[in-house]
C-alpha positions as YAML, in Angstrom:
chain: A
units: angstrom
residues:
- id: 1
  name: MET
  ca: [-22.27, -82.76, -130.10]
- id: 2
  name: ASP
  ca: [-25.00, -81.55, -127.76]
- id: 3
  name: LEU
  ca: [-24.59, -78.73, -125.22]
- id: 4
  name: LEU
  ca: [-24.37, -80.99, -122.18]
- id: 5
  name: THR
  ca: [-21.72, -83.21, -123.76]
- id: 6
  name: ARG
  ca: [-19.63, -80.19, -124.77]
- id: 7
  name: MET
  ca: [-19.85, -78.62, -121.30]
- id: 8
  name: ARG
  ca: [-18.98, -81.91, -119.62]
- id: 9
  name: GLU
  ca: [-15.91, -82.22, -121.81]
- id: 10
  name: ILE
  ca: [-14.81, -78.69, -120.89]
- id: 11
  name: CYS
  ca: [-15.60, -78.66, -117.17]
- id: 12
  name: LEU
  ca: [-14.66, -82.19, -116.17]
- id: 13
  name: ALA
  ca: [-11.19, -81.70, -117.64]
- id: 14
  name: LEU
  ca: [-10.44, -79.26, -114.80]
- id: 15
  name: PRO
  ca: [-8.80, -80.53, -111.58]
- id: 16
  name: GLU
  ca: [-11.07, -81.97, -108.88]
- id: 17
  name: THR
  ca: [-14.27, -81.06, -110.72]
- id: 18
  name: THR
  ca: [-17.53, -82.95, -110.31]
- id: 19
  name: GLU
  ca: [-20.96, -82.64, -111.87]
- id: 20
  name: ARG
  ca: [-24.39, -83.05, -110.35]
- id: 21
  name: LEU
  ca: [-27.83, -81.54, -110.72]
- id: 22
  name: SER
  ca: [-28.49, -78.39, -108.76]
- id: 23
  name: HIS
  ca: [-32.00, -76.99, -108.89]
- id: 24
  name: GLY
  ca: [-32.63, -79.36, -111.80]
- id: 25
  name: SER
  ca: [-29.73, -78.19, -113.98]
- id: 26
  name: PRO
  ca: [-26.33, -79.76, -114.68]
- id: 27
  name: THR
  ca: [-23.84, -77.93, -112.49]
- id: 28
  name: TRP
  ca: [-20.08, -78.23, -112.09]
- id: 29
  name: PHE
  ca: [-18.37, -77.96, -108.73]
- id: 30
  name: VAL
  ca: [-14.81, -77.64, -107.49]
- id: 31
  name: ARG
  ca: [-14.12, -80.31, -104.86]
- id: 32
  name: GLY
  ca: [-17.80, -81.17, -104.80]
- id: 33
  name: ARG
  ca: [-18.90, -77.99, -103.06]
- id: 34
  name: THR
  ca: [-18.17, -74.75, -104.91]
- id: 35
  name: VAL
  ca: [-20.16, -74.07, -108.09]
- id: 36
  name: PHE
  ca: [-18.39, -72.52, -111.04]
- id: 37
  name: VAL
  ca: [-20.72, -73.23, -114.02]
- id: 38
  name: THR
  ca: [-24.40, -74.14, -114.40]
- id: 39
  name: LEU
  ca: [-25.98, -75.14, -117.71]
- id: 40
  name: HIS
  ca: [-29.64, -74.36, -118.35]
- id: 41
  name: VAL
  ca: [-30.31, -76.43, -121.48]
- id: 42
  name: GLU
  ca: [-33.99, -75.47, -121.67]
- id: 43
  name: GLY
  ca: [-33.55, -72.01, -120.21]
- id: 44
  name: HIS
  ca: [-34.45, -70.74, -116.77]
- id: 45
  name: HIS
  ca: [-37.39, -68.55, -115.73]
- id: 46
  name: ASP
  ca: [-37.72, -65.63, -118.18]
- id: 47
  name: ASN
  ca: [-34.62, -66.65, -120.15]
- id: 48
  name: ARG
  ca: [-36.21, -69.38, -122.28]
- id: 49
  name: PHE
  ca: [-33.09, -70.16, -124.30]
- id: 50
  name: PRO
  ca: [-30.14, -72.44, -123.57]
- id: 51
  name: HIS
  ca: [-27.49, -70.66, -121.53]
- id: 52
  name: LEU
  ca: [-24.77, -70.85, -118.89]
- id: 53
  name: TRP
  ca: [-24.25, -69.11, -115.61]
- id: 54
  name: CYS
  ca: [-20.51, -68.74, -114.94]
- id: 55
  name: ALA
  ca: [-18.56, -67.34, -112.04]
- id: 56
  name: ALA
  ca: [-16.55, -64.40, -113.35]
- id: 57
  name: PRO
  ca: [-13.66, -62.28, -112.12]
- id: 58
  name: ALA
  ca: [-14.52, -58.80, -110.86]
- id: 59
  name: GLY
  ca: [-15.55, -56.43, -113.63]
- id: 60
  name: VAL
  ca: [-15.84, -59.05, -116.37]
- id: 61
  name: GLN
  ca: [-19.63, -59.27, -116.26]
- id: 62
  name: ALA
  ca: [-20.13, -55.56, -117.01]
- id: 63
  name: GLU
  ca: [-17.38, -55.52, -119.62]
- id: 64
  name: LEU
  ca: [-18.73, -58.47, -121.62]
- id: 65
  name: ILE
  ca: [-22.37, -57.36, -121.40]
- id: 66
  name: ALA
  ca: [-21.39, -53.91, -122.69]
- id: 67
  name: GLU
  ca: [-19.31, -55.47, -125.47]
- id: 68
  name: ASP
  ca: [-21.91, -58.02, -126.64]
- id: 69
  name: PRO
  ca: [-25.36, -57.76, -124.99]
- id: 70
  name: GLY
  ca: [-26.77, -60.22, -127.52]
- id: 71
  name: THR
  ca: [-24.62, -63.00, -126.06]
- id: 72
  name: PHE
  ca: [-23.97, -61.99, -122.45]
- id: 73
  name: PHE
  ca: [-26.42, -61.01, -119.70]
- id: 74
  name: ARG
  ca: [-26.71, -60.62, -115.93]
- id: 75
  name: PRO
  ca: [-28.32, -63.81, -114.64]
- id: 76
  name: PRO
  ca: [-30.86, -63.84, -111.82]
- id: 77
  name: TYR
  ca: [-29.83, -64.96, -108.32]
- id: 78
  name: VAL
  ca: [-26.07, -64.87, -108.97]
- id: 79
  name: GLY
  ca: [-25.73, -61.80, -111.21]
- id: 80
  name: HIS
  ca: [-25.38, -59.47, -108.24]
- id: 81
  name: ARG
  ca: [-22.20, -61.40, -107.33]
- id: 82
  name: GLY
  ca: [-20.69, -60.71, -110.74]
- id: 83
  name: TRP
  ca: [-21.64, -64.00, -112.38]
- id: 84
  name: LEU
  ca: [-22.09, -63.97, -116.14]
- id: 85
  name: GLY
  ca: [-24.97, -65.33, -118.22]
- id: 86
  name: VAL
  ca: [-23.96, -66.67, -121.64]
- id: 87
  name: ARG
  ca: [-26.45, -67.47, -124.40]
- id: 88
  name: LEU
  ca: [-25.85, -70.75, -126.21]
- id: 89
  name: ASP
  ca: [-28.54, -70.46, -128.87]
- id: 90
  name: ARG
  ca: [-26.61, -68.24, -131.28]
- id: 91
  name: GLU
  ca: [-23.74, -70.28, -132.74]
- id: 92
  name: PRO
  ca: [-21.55, -70.19, -129.61]
- id: 93
  name: ASP
  ca: [-17.82, -69.79, -130.01]
- id: 94
  name: TRP
  ca: [-16.71, -72.95, -128.18]
- id: 95
  name: ALA
  ca: [-13.14, -71.73, -127.72]
- id: 96
  name: GLU
  ca: [-14.57, -68.68, -125.93]
- id: 97
  name: ILE
  ca: [-16.97, -70.83, -123.88]
- id: 98
  name: ARG
  ca: [-14.02, -72.99, -122.82]
- id: 99
  name: GLU
  ca: [-12.07, -69.88, -121.72]
- id: 100
  name: LEU
  ca: [-15.10, -68.57, -119.80]
- id: 101
  name: ALA
  ca: [-15.44, -71.91, -117.99]
- id: 102
  name: ILE
  ca: [-11.73, -71.93, -117.13]
- id: 103
  name: ASP
  ca: [-11.99, -68.34, -115.87]
- id: 104
  name: ALA
  ca: [-15.03, -69.35, -113.80]
- id: 105
  name: TYR
  ca: [-13.01, -72.21, -112.30]
- id: 106
  name: ARG
  ca: [-10.08, -69.90, -111.55]
- id: 107
  name: THR
  ca: [-12.48, -67.46, -109.87]
- id: 108
  name: VAL
  ca: [-13.66, -69.95, -107.24]
- id: 109
  name: ALA
  ca: [-11.02, -72.70, -107.00]
- id: 110
  name: PRO
  ca: [-8.33, -72.78, -104.31]
- id: 111
  name: GLY
  ca: [-4.95, -71.42, -105.40]
- id: 112
  name: ARG
  ca: [-3.29, -74.84, -105.41]
- id: 113
  name: LEU
  ca: [-5.80, -76.13, -107.97]
- id: 114
  name: VAL
  ca: [-5.53, -72.99, -110.08]
- id: 115
  name: ALA
  ca: [-1.74, -73.47, -110.12]
- id: 116
  name: GLU
  ca: [-2.28, -76.91, -111.68]
- id: 117
  name: LEU
  ca: [-3.75, -75.18, -114.76]
- id: 118
  name: GLU
  ca: [-0.51, -73.31, -115.45]
...
């Protein structure tokens, strides 16, 4: 299964999620307006490898980068807001990717939608 198909399966299973291109990359939104995950299949700028940008709860970005800098990084543009970059070119753990996408959703979605996940 290719990266886009896997990410669609994960992200579109979440309540009131839509997908559309944003700046040329597949991006998932809550209620059509709030981004929670972007997939850069061909890479983006200096990061010429497939990867995700995910919204992340406070402190998670620094924790995961310190724990595994080969997989996680601070992405441009959104990294200063705590978003997490995740490499997908090194045998990704799809269970972990799914959890990161769900955490990204929880980070930006309204409380009522987050409650639907419980």
